[in-house]
N, C-alpha and C positions, 0 to 999 in steps of 0.2 A: 433398389428403385424406389424413390422419394414418391409423395403423393403428387407432385408435379409431374413426374415422368409417367406415372400410371393414368394420369387424366389426359395426357397425351396421348397414349398407346390407346387408351379406350375412344376418345375421340376419331383417332384413324381408323379403329375398326368399325365404325359407324359410317364412314363415308360411303358413299353408293349405294345407299341402302334407300329403298323406297319406302316413303311413310306409308305406315298401313295401321289404321285406327284399332287401338286394343293391342297389337303384335308389335309396331316399330311406331310409336308417336311419342308427342313431347312429354308424356307424364313416364312413359316405358323407359325413354331415354334417360331422364334425370334423374328417376328412381335407381336406375341402372348405375348412374355416375355418385349417388348419393351414397349406395351401399359400399362401393368401392372405396369411398372416402371415410364411411363410417362406421362401415360391417353390417348396416341393415339399412333397409330402404325407407324413406321416408313417407311411402304411399302402398308399401306392402298389400295391407288390406283391399283395395281397391286396382292393383296394377291388374289391366289387362280385362277385369269384368265389364267395362263398358264397350267393348268393341261391336257390340251390333245395337246399342241403345241409342235412343233419338236423346236430342239436348235436355229434355225435360226429366226422360227417365234417368240421365246421369247424374242430375241434379239430385234427383230422389235417391240415388245410390252413395251419393257423396253425403248427405244429410241422414241416412241410415248408419252410414259408419261412422260418421265425424260429429253428428250433433250440428254441423254447421249450414247457412241458407246457401254457400256458395262456396267454389273453391278457393277463393282470396280468402273469407271466414275461417274455412278449413286451414289453411297453411298457417295464418294468425293463431289457431288453435295447438297446431302441431310442432311449429317452430318459433323461433325468434326473430321479429321483423327487424332488419338493420337498416340505420340511416347512412345518408354519406355511400361512398363509393364502396359498394362491397366486395369482399374478400373473395380472393380465388377459392371456387368450389362451391361459392354461395348460391342457393336455388334465386333465380330471377324469372320476371314476367316481363312481356312486351305484348302490345297489339300492332306491332310494326311487321309481322309475316304471319304467314298462313295459317289458319286456326281452324278446327274442325268442330267441335260440340261446346267449347268455351270460347268467352270472347277476349281469349289471349293465348300466348305460345308460353310454355315454360321452357326455360334454358339453363345455364351453368356460366356464372361468373367467372372470367379468365384473364385475369390483369385487365388492359384496356378494353378490352371485347367481352361478349357473351355468345355462348355457344348453343345455337337451337338446332332442330330439324325443320329441313324445308321439305319441298314434295319428293325430291330425289337426293339429298345430300345433307349435310351439315352446314349451317349458315351462320357466319361471323358477325354480329353486328357491334356498332360501338356502344359504351356503356350508356350515352347518352339515349339511347333507344330503351333504355330498361326504366319499367315503372314501378318497381317494387324490388326487394330482395330480402331472404330469409337465410338464416344462419342456424347451427347446432338445435338438435332436438330437446326440448322441454322432456326429457323422462324422468 
């Protein structure tokens, strides 16, 4: 099974699951997909730790673990931002879908669409609705 097939299987396994902050949210979803593709998550140190935190407490958590002022700055420090059309498997962000404690949702690029979590299921958006994308860890 190749990386494409593994992602398809992963996305299918997420179908029909309700959004639960800290348990099944955009960070846990994308971190799991990243782990599948790269053997480690991009956000393992904070994955799930924010479930009962307010937006300001979450910002403090991000700052403590990454030194960044916000999630976008943290992603820029952890990963490589990509220009143009993101490759399959890139981490992407949008403000076009339900968000919880940050002003955008995290998803995974998948060809001409990106996959995000909605309130009750996965949501596919056209890549035109993506505001930024990141690839490969800077380890």
